[in-house]
C-alpha positions in Angstrom: 102.9 117.9 120.0 102.1 119.9 116.9 103.6 118.7 113.6 101.6 120.5 111.0 104.2 121.1 108.2 104.8 124.8 107.7 106.3 124.9 104.2 107.6 128.3 103.0 108.3 129.0 99.3 112.0 128.9 98.5 111.7 129.6 94.8 110.4 132.4 92.6 106.6 131.8 92.3 104.9 132.5 89.0 102.2 135.2 88.9 99.2 134.0 90.8 96.1 133.3 88.6 93.1 134.7 90.4 89.6 134.3 88.9 86.8 136.7 89.8 83.4 135.4 91.0 80.0 137.0 91.4 80.0 140.8 91.5 83.5 141.2 92.8 84.2 143.4 89.7 82.8 146.2 91.9 85.7 145.8 94.3 88.5 148.4 93.5 91.5 146.2 94.2 94.3 145.3 91.8 95.4 141.7 91.4 98.9 142.4 92.8 97.3 144.0 95.9 95.0 141.0 96.4 97.9 138.5 95.9 100.0 140.3 98.5 97.1 140.4 101.0 96.3 136.7 100.3 99.9 135.7 101.0 99.9 137.5 104.3 96.5 136.2 105.3 97.5 132.6 104.5 100.6 132.8 106.6 98.8 134.3 109.6 96.0 131.8 109.4 98.4 128.8 109.1 100.5 130.0 112.1 97.5 130.7 114.3 95.4 127.6 113.3 98.2 125.0 113.2 97.5 124.1 116.8 94.2 122.5 115.8 96.0 119.8 113.8 97.8 117.5 116.2 98.5 113.8 116.7 98.2 114.1 120.5 94.9 112.8 121.9 93.3 113.0 125.3 92.5 109.7 127.1 88.8 110.2 126.3 89.6 110.7 122.6 91.7 107.5 122.6 89.0 105.5 124.2 86.3 106.7 121.8 88.6 106.1 118.8 89.6 102.6 119.9 85.9 101.7 120.4 85.0 103.1 117.0 87.7 101.2 115.0 87.4 98.0 117.0 83.6 97.8 116.3 84.4 98.0 112.6 87.6 96.0 112.2 88.0 94.0 115.4 91.6 95.2 115.5 92.5 96.4 119.0 94.3 99.7 119.7 93.6 101.5 116.4 93.1 105.3 117.0 93.6 106.8 113.5 93.5 106.0 109.8 96.0 107.2 107.1 95.8 107.7 103.3 96.9 110.0 100.6 94.9 112.2 98.3 95.9 114.0 95.1 95.0 117.7 95.1 94.9 119.0 91.5 97.1 122.0 90.8 98.0 124.1 87.8 101.0 122.7 85.9 104.0 124.3 87.6 106.6 126.2 85.6 109.5 124.2 87.1 110.0 120.5 87.4 106.6 119.9 85.8 107.1 116.2 85.2 107.5 115.4 88.9 104.0 116.8 89.6 102.3 114.7 86.9 100.7 111.7 88.7 99.7 108.2 87.6 96.1 109.4 87.3 97.0 111.7 84.5 97.0 115.2 86.0 99.3 117.6 87.9 98.9 117.4 91.7 100.3 117.4 95.2 100.1 114.0 96.9 98.8 115.0 100.3 99.3 112.6 103.2 96.5 112.8 105.8 95.8 111.0 109.0 92.3 111.3 110.7 90.6 110.0 113.8 87.1 108.5 114.2 85.4 111.9 114.0 87.1 112.6 110.6 89.2 115.3 112.4 92.5 115.7 110.5 95.3 114.9 112.9 98.2 115.2 110.5 98.7 116.7 107.0 101.7 116.9 104.8 101.1 118.5 101.5 104.7 119.1 100.4 105.1 116.2 98.0 104.8 116.1 94.2 102.1 114.0 92.6 104.5 111.4 91.3 105.6 110.5 94.8 104.3 107.2 96.2 102.2 107.1 99.3 104.5 104.7 101.2 107.6 106.9 100.4 105.9 110.0 101.6 104.8 108.3 104.8 108.2 106.7 105.5 109.9 110.1 105.7 107.1 112.0 107.5 107.2 113.1 111.1 104.0 111.0 111.6 106.0 107.8 110.9 108.6 108.7 113.6 105.8 109.6 116.0 104.0 106.3 115.8 107.3 104.4 115.9 108.3 106.2 119.0 104.9 105.5 120.7 105.4 101.8 120.0 109.0 101.7 121.2 108.0 103.5 124.4 105.6 100.6 125.2 102.3 102.1 124.0 100.7 99.1 122.3 97.3 100.6 122.0 98.1 103.5 119.7 97.9 102.1 116.2 97.3 103.4 112.7 95.1 101.9 110.0 96.3 102.1 106.4 95.9 100.2 103.2 98.3 97.9 101.4 100.3 100.9 100.0 101.8 101.4 103.4 104.6 99.2 105.0 103.6 96.6 107.6 104.5 97.7 111.0 103.5 96.4 114.5 101.7 99.7 115.1 100.1 99.8 111.7 97.3 97.5 110.7 97.1 96.9 106.9 96.0 94.2 104.6 97.4 93.1 101.2 94.9 92.5 98.4 93.8 89.0 97.4 95.1 87.3 100.6 93.3 84.4 102.3 92.2 86.7 105.2 89.2 87.9 103.2 87.1 88.5 106.3 89.9 90.5 107.9 90.3 92.6 104.7 86.6 93.4 104.6 86.5 94.6 108.2 89.7 96.5 107.6 88.2 98.3 104.7 85.1 99.1 106.6 87.1 100.8 109.4 89.5 102.5 107.1 86.7 104.2 105.2 86.6 107.0 107.8 89.7 108.5 106.0 87.9 108.4 102.7 84.9 110.1 104.3 87.2 112.7 105.8 88.5 113.6 102.3 85.0 113.9 101.1 83.9 116.2 103.9 87.0 118.4 103.5 86.6 118.7 99.8 82.9 119.2 100.1 83.5 122.3 102.3 86.5 123.7 100.5 85.7 123.0 96.9 88.9 124.4 95.6 90.3 121.0 96.6 87.9 119.0 94.5 89.2 117.0 91.6 87.0 118.9 89.2 88.7 122.1 90.2 92.4 123.0 90.5 94.5 125.3 92.7 95.8 128.0 90.4 98.9 128.9 92.3 102.6 127.8 92.6 103.0 124.6 94.7 104.4 126.3 97.8 101.3 128.5 98.1 99.0 125.5 97.4 100.6 123.8 100.5 99.6 126.8 102.6 96.0 126.7 101.3 95.7 123.0 101.9 97.0 123.3 105.5 94.6 126.2 106.3 91.6 124.3 104.8 92.5 121.3 107.0 92.7 123.4 110.1 89.3 125.1 109.3 87.8 121.7 108.7 88.8 120.6 112.2 87.4 123.8 113.7 84.0 123.0 112.1 84.0 119.5 113.6 85.1 120.7 117.0 82.6 123.6 117.4 79.6 122.6 115.2 78.8 119.8 117.6 76.7 117.8 115.1 78.2 115.0 113.1 79.5 116.2 109.7 77.6 115.3 106.6 79.4 112.6 104.6 80.5 113.2 101.1 81.9 110.7 98.7 85.3 111.7 97.4 
């Protein structure tokens, strides 16, 4: 089951802001030509690579994930972890206020779910920076997917999230400052894999770093994020060695 969101622009995009690097001034290509080629390349890559982002797991993957998360949290049945990450963007020309987040910059609030190998299993980059993590998750296809798994009797396919996400039988989370301090510590230790996944992703694709910003209209930023996530997965799948961990 492949549920990588394929979000197409439905509004007039502003002119793309492309910055030159290195010696690319020697390349005889106009910005309008580059922008058109970039659009086409992104769409093709997103279409062809979307199959590498999926919530479906093999039995071997499920077993490895459950072992990984149980050793760190002692919560049985956990196979993935969820969190949101703000990807900085240029201030849009339309509905600018909605993209301004609580951290004080313009962004897309990107929902991501990863497994024990930091492979991104789900990404939804459609939402504006002012949207709350729990709201984004509650209307995402991933929520319905985990809910359906539980209702069908699969009690060993759980998701680990922090207190921003609603408590569900298939989702282990912990509220801050509760008496279950030991549980909270173990929970945080296991959930750190999603933080590491963000760090590795942004370490590879530095256009996603907080110090940078994507200088495109939001719909194109969604395409870029989707492609970066798929390429991140390909690196994990085919490099073999464990990815170096970066702090977000």
